[in-house]
Structure formats: structure tokens, C-alpha cells
C-alpha positions as CSV (number, residue, x, y, z in Angstrom):
1,X,56.4,41.5,28.4
2,X,56.0,44.9,30.0
3,X,52.7,46.3,31.3
4,X,50.2,47.1,28.6
5,X,52.4,46.1,25.7
6,X,50.0,43.3,24.8
7,X,46.9,44.4,26.7
8,X,46.6,47.8,24.9
9,X,44.8,46.5,21.8
10,X,42.3,44.6,24.0
11,X,41.8,47.1,26.7
12,X,38.7,48.8,25.5
13,X,37.0,45.5,24.8
14,X,37.8,44.2,28.3
15,X,36.6,47.4,30.0
16,X,33.2,47.7,28.4
17,X,31.5,47.7,31.8
18,X,33.2,51.0,32.8
19,X,30.7,53.9,32.8
20,X,32.9,56.6,31.3
21,X,30.0,59.0,31.0
22,X,29.6,59.0,34.7
23,X,33.2,59.9,35.2
24,X,32.9,62.8,32.7
25,X,29.8,64.1,34.5
26,X,31.6,64.0,37.8
27,X,34.5,65.9,36.5
28,X,32.3,68.5,34.9
29,X,30.5,69.1,38.2
30,X,33.8,70.1,39.6
31,X,34.9,72.1,36.6
32,X,31.7,74.2,36.9
33,X,32.7,75.1,40.4
34,X,36.3,76.0,39.6
35,X,37.7,79.4,40.4
36,X,39.1,79.6,36.9
37,X,37.2,78.9,33.6
38,X,38.1,75.4,32.5
39,X,39.1,75.2,28.9
40,X,42.4,73.3,28.8
41,X,42.3,69.9,30.7
42,X,45.1,67.4,31.2
43,X,44.1,63.7,31.3
44,X,47.1,62.2,33.1
45,X,47.8,58.6,32.4
46,X,45.1,58.7,29.7
47,X,45.5,55.1,28.5
48,X,43.5,54.5,25.3
49,X,42.0,57.9,25.6
50,X,38.3,57.2,26.0
51,X,37.9,59.8,28.7
52,X,40.1,62.2,26.8
53,X,38.0,62.0,23.7
54,X,34.7,62.2,25.7
55,X,35.9,65.4,27.3
56,X,37.0,66.7,23.9
57,X,33.5,66.1,22.6
58,X,32.1,68.3,25.4
59,X,34.2,71.2,24.2
60,X,37.4,71.0,26.3
61,X,40.9,71.4,24.7
62,X,42.4,68.1,25.8
63,X,46.0,66.9,26.5
64,X,46.5,63.3,27.1
65,X,49.7,61.9,28.6
66,X,50.8,58.3,29.1
67,X,54.0,56.4,29.4
68,X,52.7,53.5,27.3
69,X,53.3,54.0,23.6
70,X,51.0,51.1,22.9
71,X,48.1,52.6,24.8
72,X,48.7,56.0,23.2
73,X,48.6,54.5,19.7
74,X,45.1,53.3,20.5
75,X,44.2,56.7,21.8
76,X,45.4,58.5,18.7
77,X,43.5,56.1,16.4
78,X,40.3,56.7,18.5
79,X,40.7,60.5,18.3
80,X,40.8,60.4,14.5
81,X,37.1,59.6,14.5
82,X,36.1,62.7,16.5
83,X,34.1,65.6,14.9
84,X,35.7,68.1,17.3
85,X,39.1,69.5,18.2
86,X,41.4,66.4,18.5
87,X,43.3,66.0,21.8
88,X,47.1,66.3,21.9
89,X,48.7,63.1,23.1
90,X,52.2,63.1,24.7
91,X,54.3,60.1,25.6
92,X,55.3,61.2,29.1
93,X,55.2,59.5,32.6
94,X,53.6,61.6,35.3
95,X,56.9,62.4,37.0
96,X,58.4,63.8,33.8
97,X,55.3,65.9,32.9
98,X,56.5,68.8,30.6
99,X,53.7,70.8,28.9
100,X,53.7,73.7,26.5
101,X,51.8,75.9,29.0
102,X,49.4,76.0,31.9
103,X,46.3,73.8,32.3
104,X,43.0,74.7,33.9
105,X,42.3,71.3,35.4
106,X,43.9,67.9,35.6
107,X,42.2,64.5,35.8
108,X,43.5,61.0,36.3
109,X,41.1,58.0,36.3
110,X,40.7,54.4,37.2
111,X,43.5,54.1,39.8
112,X,46.3,55.2,37.4
113,X,48.3,56.6,40.3
114,X,48.3,53.3,42.1
115,X,50.7,52.3,39.3
116,X,53.3,54.7,40.7
117,X,55.3,52.5,43.1
118,X,58.0,54.8,44.4
119,X,57.2,57.6,46.8
120,X,59.9,60.0,45.4
121,X,58.4,59.5,41.9
122,X,54.8,60.2,43.1
123,X,56.0,63.3,45.0
124,X,57.6,64.6,41.8
125,X,54.5,63.8,39.8
126,X,52.3,65.9,42.2
127,X,54.9,68.7,42.1
128,X,54.8,68.9,38.3
129,X,51.0,68.8,38.1
130,X,50.9,71.7,40.6
131,X,53.5,73.6,38.5
132,X,51.4,73.5,35.4
133,X,47.9,73.9,37.0
134,X,46.4,77.4,37.0
135,X,45.9,79.0,40.5
136,X,42.6,77.8,41.8
137,X,42.4,74.9,39.3
138,X,41.3,71.4,40.3
139,X,43.3,68.2,40.3
140,X,40.8,65.2,40.4
141,X,41.9,61.6,40.7
142,X,41.1,58.3,42.3
143,X,43.0,55.4,43.8
144,X,42.1,51.9,44.9
145,X,41.8,51.9,48.7
146,X,44.7,50.3,50.5
147,X,42.5,47.8,52.3
148,X,41.0,46.7,49.1
149,X,44.3,46.0,47.5
150,X,45.5,44.0,50.5
151,X,42.4,41.9,50.3
152,X,43.2,41.0,46.7
153,X,46.0,38.7,47.8
154,X,45.7,35.3,46.2
155,X,42.6,36.2,44.1
156,X,42.0,35.2,40.5
157,X,40.0,37.3,38.0
158,X,38.8,36.6,34.5
159,X,37.9,39.1,31.7
160,X,36.8,37.8,28.3
161,X,35.0,38.6,25.1
162,X,34.6,36.6,21.9
163,X,38.2,37.1,20.7
164,X,40.3,37.4,23.9
165,X,40.5,35.6,27.3
166,X,42.4,37.4,30.1
167,X,43.3,35.7,33.4
168,X,44.6,37.7,36.3
169,X,46.4,36.3,39.3
170,X,47.2,38.6,42.3
171,X,49.7,38.5,45.1
172,X,50.1,41.1,47.8
173,X,53.6,42.0,49.0
174,X,53.4,43.5,52.6
175,X,57.1,44.5,52.6
176,X,56.4,47.3,50.1
177,X,52.6,47.5,50.1
178,X,52.2,46.4,46.5
179,X,50.0,44.0,44.5
180,X,51.4,42.2,41.5
181,X,49.1,41.0,38.8
182,X,50.3,38.1,36.7
183,X,48.3,38.3,33.5
184,X,47.8,35.6,30.8
185,X,46.2,36.9,27.5
186,X,44.8,34.4,25.1
187,X,43.9,35.8,21.6
188,X,41.7,33.9,19.2
189,X,42.9,33.6,15.6
190,X,40.5,31.3,13.8
191,X,40.5,28.0,15.6
192,X,43.7,28.7,17.4
193,X,44.5,30.7,20.6
194,X,47.8,32.5,21.1
195,X,49.1,33.3,24.6
196,X,50.9,36.4,25.8
197,X,52.0,37.3,29.4
198,X,52.3,40.6,31.2
199,X,52.9,41.7,34.8
200,X,51.3,44.7,36.4
201,X,51.9,46.2,39.8
202,X,50.0,48.7,42.0
203,X,50.9,50.2,45.3
204,X,48.5,50.6,48.2
205,X,48.8,54.3,49.2
206,X,47.3,55.4,52.5
207,X,45.1,58.6,52.6
208,X,47.5,60.1,55.1
209,X,50.5,59.6,52.8
210,X,48.7,61.0,49.7
211,X,47.3,64.0,51.6
212,X,50.7,64.8,53.0
213,X,52.4,64.6,49.6
214,X,49.7,66.7,47.9
215,X,49.8,69.5,50.5
216,X,53.6,69.4,50.4
217,X,53.4,69.9,46.6
218,X,51.4,73.1,47.1
219,X,47.8,72.1,46.9
220,X,45.8,74.3,49.3
221,X,43.0,71.8,50.0
222,X,42.6,68.1,49.6
223,X,39.2,66.4,50.1
224,X,38.5,62.6,49.9
225,X,35.3,60.9,49.1
226,X,34.2,57.3,49.1
227,X,32.2,57.6,45.9
228,X,30.9,60.0,43.2
229,X,28.0,60.7,45.6
230,X,30.7,62.3,47.8
231,X,30.0,60.2,50.9
232,X,32.6,60.1,53.7
233,X,35.2,57.5,53.1
234,X,34.5,54.3,54.9
235,X,36.3,51.0,55.4
236,X,34.1,49.3,52.8
237,X,34.9,51.7,50.0
238,X,36.8,50.1,47.1
239,X,37.9,53.4,45.5
240,X,38.7,56.8,47.0
241,X,38.2,60.0,45.0
242,X,40.4,63.0,45.6
243,X,39.5,66.6,44.9
244,X,42.5,69.0,45.2
245,X,42.8,72.7,44.5
246,X,46.0,74.5,43.5
247,X,47.0,76.5,46.5
248,X,48.1,79.7,44.7
249,X,44.5,80.7,44.2
250,X,43.6,80.3,47.8
251,X,40.5,78.4,46.8
252,X,38.8,75.5,48.5
253,X,36.6,72.9,46.8
254,X,33.0,73.8,46.3
255,X,29.9,71.6,47.1
256,X,30.1,68.1,45.9
257,X,27.2,67.2,43.5
258,X,26.2,63.6,43.0
259,X,26.5,62.5,39.4
260,X,23.4,61.0,38.0
């Protein structure tokens, strides 16, 4: 089974520990410092659309893109409950991004870009984001640190709630710097459990490689942080946060403000 085909309907229940409000606050801190007024925001690889909908509730005109039709179906259903302008959802992979017009900011959350395995594909994704982003606009994303992914080799993880049990097994592949996740999903139906299997893969991207590709795509400045408090990246950081500015506006990122 392909990635997220079975997981999509369980994803929100298995990620209840994610503080999406903190992510939205961090994004808004940067939006407020943008050289352009931020009204239209792209949520790249939006998944089930939780962040997309939260940003819509804060008044932004949202576009959510994802290559998984199953995840987008969950996002659309979620958006129907909003009491604000509903997001537009598009079934597009990052390297085929094709929007109706420009955007004022782009966000991509929870290591979505680690799922892009090929360098040529990621270069094209960055180029397309830059093409649609207004001059001076921000591109904000995060990745799992390369050392963290390497250390996941041979690990086993369990996620569960009352109706689903999810077992992850990881293997690191040094020949192409990727981690594969073999996933077993067990869904309860009365007294019976039904099993599905998926495989996911992420690539460990170095800071140097990402910065080079982003600058090559046209971003004027690229800053990296080891957390939402914007501390300098260290070897112990699990996740790295990127703040990039479209080069055509000649702007550089403003002061990083710690999210509460």
C-alpha cells in the first residue's frame, strides 16, 4: 500500500500531541515582519489540513496542496466545518506546483520536505515556490535533522488510540541517506482487528545542501534555527526550522520572536 493511503483516516487521531497552535503562532510572528502584507498563504504538503484550517480561521486566504488524495479528502471534510473562508485544496506534488496567481507566504510543516527523496525534484519544488511567492515574501519550513534520521536506524515506534494501533519499524540506508518506515496499522472493528501495511521514506538533507538549493532557486536569504525560540542549530536538535525570503524583494528576515 502506498504512503498515507491507509494512514490518512487515522492521522489526526495519532498526532493529537502536536501543538498546531504553536506552529501557527510561529508562522504569524514571521508574517507580521514580512515586507509584503500577508493575505494569501500556501500550505505546501498540507496533509489533513489542520494547519491550513487554523490559519484560515485567523483570517488568511489559504491554499493547501498535497499529492495524497486520501489526506486531501480528510482536509476537505475538515474545512466544511469552518465558519470562515474555506481553503482551496489542490492535488499537486511540490515539484508540480501550479497556482492561479501569486502567494504572499508559503509554509510547509512537520518534515514534509524530508519526504522528497530526489535532489532534482526538490530543486524544482524550491524553484516553483519561488516563482509564485511575492517579492519579499517568506517561505517557512522545517526538516528533521540529518543526524536525527541516521540515529533512527533499527528503532521501533508505537502510536495508538482506542481504535487503531500503529507500529513503525525504521531502517537507515547510508547509500542514499534515507530512512524507510515499515508501518503496520491495526484497526479495531468490534472484537476484531484488521491489518494494513504501508511504507514511508524520508531523506536526510544536510543544511549545506538545502541552503545551496534555496539560494540557487532565488531566495535572497536563508536562516536556520534549532527551535521556535530561534536558538542556533546544535547537534542535539531534532528538527531544523528554515526562514527564507524571496530574493526579488531584496529583504532579509527580521528578528525572530519566540512563540509562547
